[in-house]
C-alpha positions as CSV (number, residue, x, y, z in Angstrom):
1,M,2.4,65.6,-13.9
2,S,1.9,66.6,-17.5
3,A,3.2,64.5,-20.4
4,K,5.7,67.3,-21.1
5,G,7.0,67.2,-17.5
6,V,7.4,63.4,-17.7
7,G,9.3,63.8,-21.0
8,V,11.6,66.4,-19.5
9,Q,12.2,64.2,-16.4
10,N,13.0,61.1,-18.6
11,K,15.4,63.2,-20.7
12,E,17.2,64.4,-17.6
13,G,17.3,60.9,-16.2
14,G,18.8,59.7,-19.5
15,L,21.4,62.4,-19.5
16,A,22.3,61.5,-15.9
17,T,22.7,57.9,-16.8
18,L,24.9,58.7,-19.8
19,Q,27.0,61.0,-17.7
20,K,27.5,58.3,-15.0
21,R,28.4,55.8,-17.7
22,W,31.1,58.0,-19.2
23,I,32.5,58.9,-15.7
24,N,32.8,55.2,-14.8
25,L,34.5,54.5,-18.2
26,V,36.9,57.4,-17.8
27,V,37.8,56.4,-14.2
28,I,38.5,52.8,-15.2
29,L,40.6,54.0,-18.2
30,L,42.6,56.4,-16.1
31,F,43.3,53.7,-13.4
32,G,44.3,51.0,-15.9
33,V,46.4,53.4,-18.0
34,G,48.0,54.9,-14.9
35,I,49.1,51.5,-13.6
36,R,50.6,50.6,-17.0
37,F,52.6,53.8,-17.3
38,L,53.9,53.4,-13.8
39,L,55.2,49.9,-14.7
40,A,56.5,50.8,-18.2
41,P,59.9,52.2,-17.2
42,A,60.3,49.6,-14.4
43,G,61.3,46.6,-16.4
44,A,61.5,44.8,-19.7
45,S,62.0,41.4,-21.3
46,R,65.0,40.5,-23.4
47,D,62.8,41.0,-26.5
48,V,62.9,44.8,-25.9
49,Y,66.6,44.7,-27.0
50,V,65.5,43.1,-30.3
51,W,62.9,45.9,-30.6
52,M,65.6,48.6,-30.1
53,K,67.8,47.0,-32.8
54,T,64.9,46.5,-35.1
55,G,64.1,50.2,-34.9
56,W,67.6,51.0,-36.0
57,A,67.4,48.4,-38.9
58,V,64.0,49.8,-40.2
59,V,65.4,53.3,-40.3
60,N,68.8,52.5,-41.7
61,S,68.5,49.3,-43.7
62,L,64.8,48.4,-44.2
63,S,65.3,46.1,-47.2
64,T,67.6,43.8,-45.2
65,L,65.5,43.7,-41.9
66,Y,65.1,40.0,-42.1
67,S,68.8,39.3,-42.7
68,F,70.1,40.8,-39.4
69,R,71.4,38.5,-36.7
70,W,69.3,39.7,-33.7
71,G,66.3,37.8,-34.8
72,Y,63.3,39.8,-35.9
73,E,61.2,36.9,-37.2
74,Y,57.7,38.4,-37.3
75,P,55.5,40.1,-39.9
76,P,56.6,43.7,-40.4
77,L,53.9,45.9,-38.7
78,W,55.6,45.8,-35.3
79,G,58.9,46.5,-37.0
80,F,57.5,49.6,-38.5
81,I,56.4,50.8,-35.1
82,C,59.9,50.1,-33.7
83,G,61.3,52.2,-36.5
84,L,59.0,55.1,-35.6
85,V,60.1,54.9,-32.0
86,Y,63.7,54.9,-33.1
87,V,63.1,58.1,-35.2
88,L,61.5,59.8,-32.1
89,Y,64.2,58.6,-29.7
90,P,67.3,56.7,-30.9
91,A,68.1,55.0,-27.6
92,A,71.5,53.5,-26.9
93,S,70.2,51.2,-24.1
94,M,67.2,49.0,-23.8
95,L,66.9,50.0,-20.2
96,D,66.6,53.7,-21.0
97,P,63.4,54.8,-19.2
98,V,62.3,57.1,-22.0
99,F,62.8,54.4,-24.6
100,L,60.8,51.9,-22.4
101,V,57.9,54.2,-22.1
102,L,57.9,55.0,-25.8
103,I,58.2,51.4,-27.0
104,K,55.4,50.3,-24.6
105,T,53.0,53.2,-25.4
106,P,51.6,51.5,-28.5
107,L,51.0,48.3,-26.5
108,I,49.2,50.3,-23.8
109,V,47.1,52.0,-26.4
110,A,46.3,48.5,-27.9
111,D,45.1,47.4,-24.4
112,V,42.8,50.5,-24.3
113,I,41.4,49.9,-27.7
114,T,40.8,46.2,-26.9
115,F,39.0,47.2,-23.7
116,Y,36.8,49.7,-25.5
117,S,36.0,47.4,-28.3
118,L,35.0,44.7,-25.9
119,Y,32.8,47.2,-24.0
120,R,31.1,48.2,-27.2
121,L,30.5,44.6,-28.2
122,F,29.1,43.7,-24.7
123,R,26.7,46.7,-24.8
124,S,25.0,45.1,-27.8
125,F,23.6,42.3,-25.6
126,L,24.2,43.3,-22.0
127,K,23.2,46.1,-19.6
128,D,25.7,48.9,-19.4
129,N,27.0,48.0,-15.9
130,E,27.5,44.4,-17.0
131,A,29.2,45.4,-20.2
132,L,31.6,47.6,-18.2
133,L,32.3,44.8,-15.7
134,F,33.2,42.3,-18.4
135,G,35.4,44.8,-20.1
136,V,37.2,45.4,-16.8
137,L,37.8,41.7,-16.4
138,F,40.1,41.9,-19.5
139,F,41.5,45.4,-19.0
140,L,42.5,45.0,-15.3
141,N,43.6,41.4,-15.6
142,P,47.1,41.4,-14.0
143,F,48.5,39.1,-16.7
144,V,47.3,41.4,-19.5
145,I,48.9,44.4,-17.7
146,L,52.3,42.7,-17.2
147,V,52.5,41.5,-20.8
148,S,52.2,44.9,-22.3
149,A,53.4,47.4,-19.6
150,F,56.1,45.5,-17.8
151,Y,57.6,42.9,-20.2
152,G,57.0,44.8,-23.4
153,F,55.8,41.9,-25.5
154,F,53.9,43.1,-28.6
155,D,51.2,40.4,-28.6
156,P,48.6,42.9,-27.3
157,L,48.8,44.5,-30.8
158,A,47.7,41.3,-32.5
159,V,45.1,40.6,-29.9
160,M,43.7,44.1,-30.4
161,F,43.2,43.6,-34.1
162,L,41.5,40.3,-33.6
163,V,39.1,41.6,-31.0
164,V,38.3,44.7,-33.2
165,M,37.7,42.2,-36.1
166,I,35.1,40.4,-34.0
167,Y,33.4,43.7,-33.1
168,F,33.1,44.7,-36.7
169,L,31.9,41.2,-37.7
170,H,29.2,41.5,-35.1
171,R,28.2,44.8,-36.7
172,R,28.2,43.1,-40.1
173,D,30.9,45.3,-41.4
174,L,33.0,42.9,-43.5
175,F,35.3,45.5,-45.0
176,K,36.5,46.9,-41.7
177,A,36.6,43.3,-40.3
178,G,38.8,42.3,-43.2
179,L,41.1,45.3,-42.7
180,T,41.7,44.6,-39.0
181,A,42.2,40.9,-39.8
182,G,44.8,41.9,-42.4
183,L,46.5,44.0,-39.8
184,A,46.5,41.1,-37.4
185,V,48.3,38.8,-39.8
186,L,50.7,41.7,-40.5
187,T,51.5,41.6,-36.7
188,K,51.9,37.9,-35.7
189,Q,51.9,34.6,-37.5
190,Y,49.4,33.0,-35.1
191,A,46.7,35.2,-36.6
192,F,46.8,33.3,-39.9
193,P,45.0,30.1,-38.7
194,V,42.3,32.2,-36.9
195,V,41.5,34.1,-40.0
196,L,41.6,30.9,-42.1
197,V,38.9,29.3,-39.9
198,L,36.7,32.4,-40.3
199,A,37.1,32.3,-44.1
200,F,35.7,28.7,-44.2
201,L,33.0,29.7,-41.7
202,F,32.0,32.6,-44.0
203,G,32.2,30.4,-47.1
204,K,29.6,28.0,-45.6
205,R,27.1,30.7,-44.5
206,L,27.6,33.9,-46.6
207,D,27.4,34.5,-50.3
208,F,30.5,34.6,-52.4
209,Q,30.6,38.4,-52.7
210,K,30.6,39.0,-49.0
211,V,33.4,36.4,-48.5
212,L,35.4,38.1,-51.3
213,V,35.1,41.5,-49.5
214,F,36.5,40.0,-46.3
215,L,39.3,37.9,-47.8
216,G,40.2,40.4,-50.5
217,T,40.7,43.2,-47.9
218,I,42.9,40.9,-45.9
219,V,45.1,39.9,-48.8
220,I,45.4,43.6,-50.0
221,A,46.4,44.8,-46.5
222,F,49.0,42.0,-46.1
223,V,50.5,42.5,-49.5
224,M,50.8,46.2,-49.1
225,G,52.5,45.9,-45.7
226,S,54.8,43.2,-47.0
227,A,55.7,44.8,-50.3
228,P,59.2,46.1,-49.4
229,F,60.3,42.6,-48.2
230,L,58.6,40.6,-51.0
231,F,60.6,42.6,-53.5
232,Y,64.0,43.0,-51.8
233,D,64.3,40.1,-49.4
234,F,61.7,37.5,-50.4
235,W,63.4,34.4,-49.1
236,G,64.5,36.0,-45.8
237,Y,61.0,37.3,-45.3
238,T,59.3,34.0,-46.0
239,R,61.7,32.1,-43.8
240,A,60.9,34.4,-41.0
241,L,57.2,33.9,-41.3
242,V,57.1,30.1,-41.7
243,Y,56.6,28.2,-38.5
244,T,59.6,25.9,-38.3
245,T,61.3,23.5,-35.9
246,P,62.5,25.3,-32.7
247,G,66.0,25.2,-31.6
248,S,65.1,24.3,-28.0
249,I,61.7,23.1,-26.6
250,E,62.9,24.3,-23.2
251,A,61.7,27.8,-24.1
252,S,58.1,26.6,-24.1
253,C,56.1,27.3,-20.9
254,T,53.3,24.9,-21.5
255,G,51.6,22.7,-24.1
256,L,51.7,19.0,-24.9
257,W,55.3,18.9,-26.1
258,S,56.5,20.9,-23.1
259,V,54.7,18.4,-20.9
260,L,56.3,15.4,-22.7
261,L,59.7,17.0,-22.5
262,G,59.1,17.6,-18.8
263,L,58.3,14.0,-18.2
264,T,61.7,13.0,-19.5
265,R,63.4,15.5,-17.1
266,H,61.4,15.5,-13.9
267,T,59.9,12.0,-13.6
268,P,61.1,8.4,-13.6
269,F,60.7,8.5,-17.4
270,E,63.8,10.7,-17.6
271,A,65.9,7.7,-18.8
272,F,64.1,7.9,-22.1
273,D,64.9,11.0,-24.1
274,W,62.1,11.0,-26.7
275,W,62.4,14.7,-27.8
276,P,65.0,14.0,-30.6
277,W,62.5,11.9,-32.6
278,L,59.4,13.9,-31.4
279,G,60.8,17.3,-32.4
280,E,60.0,17.2,-36.1
281,A,56.9,15.0,-35.7
282,S,55.4,17.5,-33.3
283,Y,54.9,19.9,-36.2
284,Y,53.0,17.4,-38.3
285,V,50.7,16.7,-35.3
286,F,50.3,20.4,-34.6
287,Y,49.4,21.3,-38.2
288,A,46.9,18.4,-38.3
289,L,45.2,19.5,-35.1
290,M,45.1,23.2,-36.2
291,A,43.0,21.9,-39.2
292,V,40.3,20.4,-37.0
293,P,38.1,23.5,-36.7
294,V,38.2,23.8,-40.5
295,L,37.1,20.2,-40.9
296,I,34.3,20.8,-38.4
297,V,33.1,23.8,-40.4
298,I,33.2,21.7,-43.6
299,F,31.5,18.5,-42.4
300,S,29.3,19.5,-39.5
301,R,25.6,20.2,-40.4
302,K,24.9,21.7,-37.0
303,I,27.5,24.4,-37.1
304,S,26.5,27.8,-35.7
305,F,27.9,31.1,-37.0
306,D,29.8,32.0,-33.9
307,V,33.0,33.9,-34.7
308,N,34.2,34.2,-31.1
309,R,33.8,30.4,-30.5
310,A,35.6,29.7,-33.7
311,C,38.5,32.0,-32.8
312,L,38.7,30.6,-29.2
313,L,38.8,27.0,-30.5
314,E,41.6,27.7,-32.9
315,V,43.6,29.7,-30.3
316,L,43.2,26.9,-27.7
317,I,44.4,24.3,-30.1
318,F,47.4,26.5,-30.9
319,L,48.3,27.0,-27.2
320,C,47.8,23.3,-26.3
321,F,49.7,21.7,-29.2
322,S,52.2,24.3,-30.6
323,P,55.8,23.0,-30.1
324,I,56.6,26.4,-28.7
325,V,54.3,28.4,-26.4
326,H,55.9,31.5,-24.8
327,S,54.2,33.0,-21.8
328,Q,53.0,36.0,-23.8
329,Y,51.1,33.8,-26.3
330,L,48.7,33.0,-23.5
331,L,47.3,36.5,-23.8
332,L,45.5,35.2,-26.9
333,F,42.8,33.2,-25.3
334,I,41.9,35.8,-22.6
335,P,39.6,38.2,-24.5
336,F,37.8,35.4,-26.3
337,T,37.2,33.6,-23.0
338,V,35.8,36.8,-21.5
339,V,33.5,37.3,-24.5
340,G,32.3,33.7,-24.1
341,I,31.5,34.2,-20.5
342,A,29.7,37.5,-21.2
343,A,27.6,35.8,-23.9
344,K,26.8,33.0,-21.5
345,E,28.6,30.4,-23.7
346,L,30.9,29.6,-20.8
347,P,30.2,29.5,-17.0
348,R,31.8,32.3,-15.1
349,F,34.3,30.1,-13.2
350,W,36.3,29.8,-16.4
351,Y,37.5,33.4,-15.8
352,L,39.9,31.9,-13.2
353,L,41.7,30.3,-16.0
354,T,42.6,33.7,-17.4
355,L,44.6,34.4,-14.2
356,L,46.4,31.1,-14.4
357,P,49.0,32.3,-16.9
358,L,50.5,34.4,-14.1
359,I,52.3,31.2,-12.9
360,T,54.4,31.3,-16.1
361,F,56.1,34.4,-14.5
362,I,57.1,32.5,-11.4
363,P,60.8,32.9,-10.8
364,S,63.0,29.8,-11.6
365,I,64.3,29.7,-8.0
366,L,61.6,27.2,-7.2
367,P,62.4,23.5,-7.7
368,T,62.2,22.5,-11.4
369,W,59.9,19.6,-10.7
370,L,57.5,21.9,-8.9
371,L,57.6,24.4,-11.7
372,F,56.9,21.7,-14.3
373,L,54.0,20.3,-12.3
374,V,52.3,23.6,-11.7
375,R,53.3,25.6,-14.8
376,S,53.6,23.3,-17.7
377,A,51.4,20.3,-16.8
378,G,48.8,22.2,-14.7
379,L,48.3,24.9,-17.2
380,F,48.2,22.5,-20.1
381,L,45.4,20.4,-18.5
382,A,43.4,23.5,-17.7
383,L,43.6,24.7,-21.3
384,V,42.7,21.2,-22.6
385,A,39.6,21.2,-20.4
386,L,38.5,24.6,-21.9
387,L,39.4,23.3,-25.3
388,L,37.1,20.3,-25.0
389,R,34.2,22.4,-23.7
390,V,34.5,24.9,-26.6
391,G,35.1,22.2,-29.2
392,V,32.0,20.2,-28.2
393,D,29.8,23.4,-28.3
394,F,31.3,24.4,-31.7
395,Y,30.8,21.0,-33.2
396,N,27.2,20.7,-31.9
397,G,26.3,24.2,-33.1
398,R,25.2,25.4,-29.7
399,P,23.2,28.7,-30.1
400,S,25.1,31.9,-29.2
401,K,24.4,35.6,-28.8
402,L,27.2,36.2,-31.3
403,S,25.7,34.1,-34.1
404,S,23.6,36.8,-35.6
405,I,25.7,37.8,-38.6
406,S,24.4,36.6,-42.0
């Protein structure tokens, strides 16, 4: 066969491979999106009522959003989206099927963007079939699907921005990474410590100008999004954003403090009610532990520039030691764990841990001692095991496929 014939054959083979890749990608997207839209009108968490009322407040009384009684206590980006949904469809009931589909559509879109960003990230160091497989491990994870499509929690939006941030950092695009990081902190408070760790990591490795691009973009994005409330309701806005003592630790599904409280309710230790004096102290311990990754970055000489490992470490500390950990918060560690497995930073059996949060949706008809043992204590110990593995690797500067940015 002539050289020209070989060239034509290789070109046709390349086109066939590209076509097969896009067919597989489209089939997975259609399947995952289809499941989500089937679930969207079927149910909702109580938070969806808050989203409905928030939409009304954004449209009719934006400047006093953080003074209303139904408890919107988050950065404003999701509130703006609720307002847009209200403009499109001013629902009178949180169980209105049209409203449920509309309010969950941005969350489903967030899942899709997270999946595609992970796929693009994986393709930079994996074969195409492997990249697609690891993307599917996130996209078709049943817990991921339930959080966005059934319960309507808006955590997928914050997770999307953090994952896209990692993708842009891997491509060395600090401006776009800073923009998506800024949108993340405009969505949920728990994005703040993740971004803070990265800022210190950059400060140790990159020159000042590059760090300034990243941090400056974050600050500008946050200030622009917060402007209406900084001017008209400064104290209400800041009170909503500050992480303060919870009214009831019973709302937490796992974590150290949930386990300690459970020990006073479901074991022989129940005679000793230690929560009243642990309640405020838990926040000092929590903030101190959240600073550990920053201290590692500052004092460790062997630190590797691994943004995924840094994010995962901070997220796991948050989930293990925050005084309040709602079920939907557990979505945070799933994409970073999948990235760690794909980059061979973690053994593949750790993927089983990403399915474990499903137990937080177990109905309360089970005996409370059994729920405590399996859900609170069991999940906490599993997260601590992963935390120790990631923390040791981070401290020792273990090489990573995601350590290439400079």
